[in-house]
Structure formats: structure tokens, C-alpha cells
N, C-alpha and C positions, 0 to 999 in steps of 0.2 A: 401609719397620717394619711397628711395630705398629700398631695404634688401639687403643684404651680405649672401648665410647658407654656414653654416659650417659645415662640418662633414656627410652627410644625411645614414643613416645605418637602413637596416632593417637586421631583422633576429628573425626565429621560429615565425611569427605572428605577434614579436614587430618593432617600430621606433626611432630614438631614433635622434634627429638635434637640430641643435645652429643658431637661428634667430633673425642677430642685426639688427636695424634701425638706419641711421645718428644721425634722429632725438635723440638718445639716448634709443628708445622703444626694449627692446630685450623679447624672450619670447624662455625658454628651453624648447625642448621636448626631453623626455628618456625614456629608453629601463623602465621595471621592471614593478611591477608583473600588474600593470594596460595593458602594452600593447605598452601604450601611454598614458603619461604625461605632459603637458602642466602649470607653471606659468603665463600665462599667459592668453588672452582671441583666442576661435575660433570659429571661422565666416565661414558662408558656404549659400547654396541656404535650404538645409535639411541635417539633419542627417537619418540616418534608423540604426535604431535597429537590427540584425539579428533578423530573433522572430517564425523563422519557428516551425513547429516541428522536424525537421528533426534536427535542430540542441539541443533538447531539451529534457531528460530524463526526470523517474518519476513525470510524469505528473498527476497533482488534480486540479481539476473545484473547486474555494474557493467555501463554503456553504454558502446559506444566514445568517447564526449565524456569521461564518468569517468575511463578508461584514457588517453586523451590528457593533461587536467588530473593525474594521478600522473605520468605521464610530468612535468610542468613540474614538479612537489614535487619527483623523482627531480634535477631535475637544476639545483634551489638547495638542494639537500641537503649539506652539508657532510659531507664523510667527512675523520676526523680518527688519526693518533698517537698514543700516550698512553701512560704509564705507571700504575697504579691508585695511591693514598696508597701503600699499603701498601707496596707491592714497591720494593726496589731502586733504585738512581739508573742499578745496571749492566744489569736486568734487559732484557729486549729488548721492544721498543713492542709492542702490539698494535694494531688497525688498526680503525675502526667510529664507531660516532654517540654522538653525545654526546644524549640524549633530551629534554633543553631548549629541545635548540635545532632539534628534529623533529617532523613534522607530528603533530598529535595521532591522528590514525586511526593511526596506532605504539603508542600511547603509555596504550592503553585504562585503565590502574590506577590510573595516578596522573603524573606528573608527572617521574618519576626512571628509570623501566623502557622499555623495547625490548619490544615482544611482538612473539616471532621469526617468529612464525606468521605477523602480521600482515606484517611485515616481509618477509617471502617470495611473498609474496598480492601488497603491493605492486611489487616487483621485477619480477614475472609479467607483474604487469598493464602494467609500462613494457615488455616489452618486445614486447606483443601489443601497442601501442600502435605502437612505434621498427616491429614484422613489419609494421602496416599502413598505414606510413609509407613503407616498403620499395615495398610493393608498386603504390603508387599510384602514386611516382616511376618505377616500369618499366615500370607504364604511358602512364606520359608519354615514358618515353625510346621505347619502341617507337613512339611516334607522331612521336616530328620525328623519328627516324628513316625513320618512313616518310613524312612530308615532306619532308627532304632525300632522297628515293630518288625520287619526284614534279621535288622544279625538277633536277635533278643531266637527269634521263632526257627531261625539258623542253628543257635547253638544250645536250642534245647536241646535235653536229656533224653 
């Protein structure tokens, strides 16, 4: 359908707008702590997060121990299916997290949102910890196979 845009505003890196669709759907984009906030969905071909070292300070690389701690936190993280309060009971359920039940690392702005960039990085840290565990277990399996082969050769008739 057609959309009507009311009051597009840009100020200090933030933007605000109110968008109304004649079918009754609306989204409010507002300025504030987030820079851009919507109470609707955002869609596009891609979302790029500015991630250059040029934009960051106090950079430290996570240690394997920190990655393992993140994996432990991921294992305890409850995943849920839900509908938004504004959605009809027949609407398909979403899958995701509840901010209040999530680690602080995933919600740097407030206790009601999840930082998707942090969430993805958290997941990558968990994968790295799993990869390290698999490599360690593969080494242990190789060693156990070697020991079994030695015992078999020793006990062969």
C-alpha cells in the first residue's frame, strides 16, 4: 500500500519519522538513546554494522577462557517462541531471546533490548570454544586409539 511520511528529522546522528500506512499499520521512528528506534519492523537487503578498529577504543581480544565462559552462558540461555503483544493470537510465533533473561553482554543499551552485533559475536565465541573442545577431544581419541592398538599388538598371539 501507500505510505505517508510525517516529520522526517535528522539531528546529531539521530533520525526521527512517523510513518502511516492507510491499511492501518504504522511505525514510529524516534530519536533518542538508540539514534533510531522503531516500534515496527525494519527490512532491507542488508544491515551493515560499523565495525572498523577506527571506530573503537579499549580493544581487547577474548581469551580462550573467556570464550569458554561465553559458551557456558549460551548453554544456560533460554530460547523462546513468542508473539508480540500487538500481534493477533493467530499470528505465527517468533523465536528469540528475552532481554531480561539474557547476559548483560548482549544488552549494552538497556535491559529491554538485545544488541544483535553482540549476539552474533557471542555466538561466534561459543562456536570457537566448541571448536577448541572438539580439537582437544580429537587429540584424546587419537591417543586412545594408539594405546588400544599397542595393547592389541602386545596381546596378539
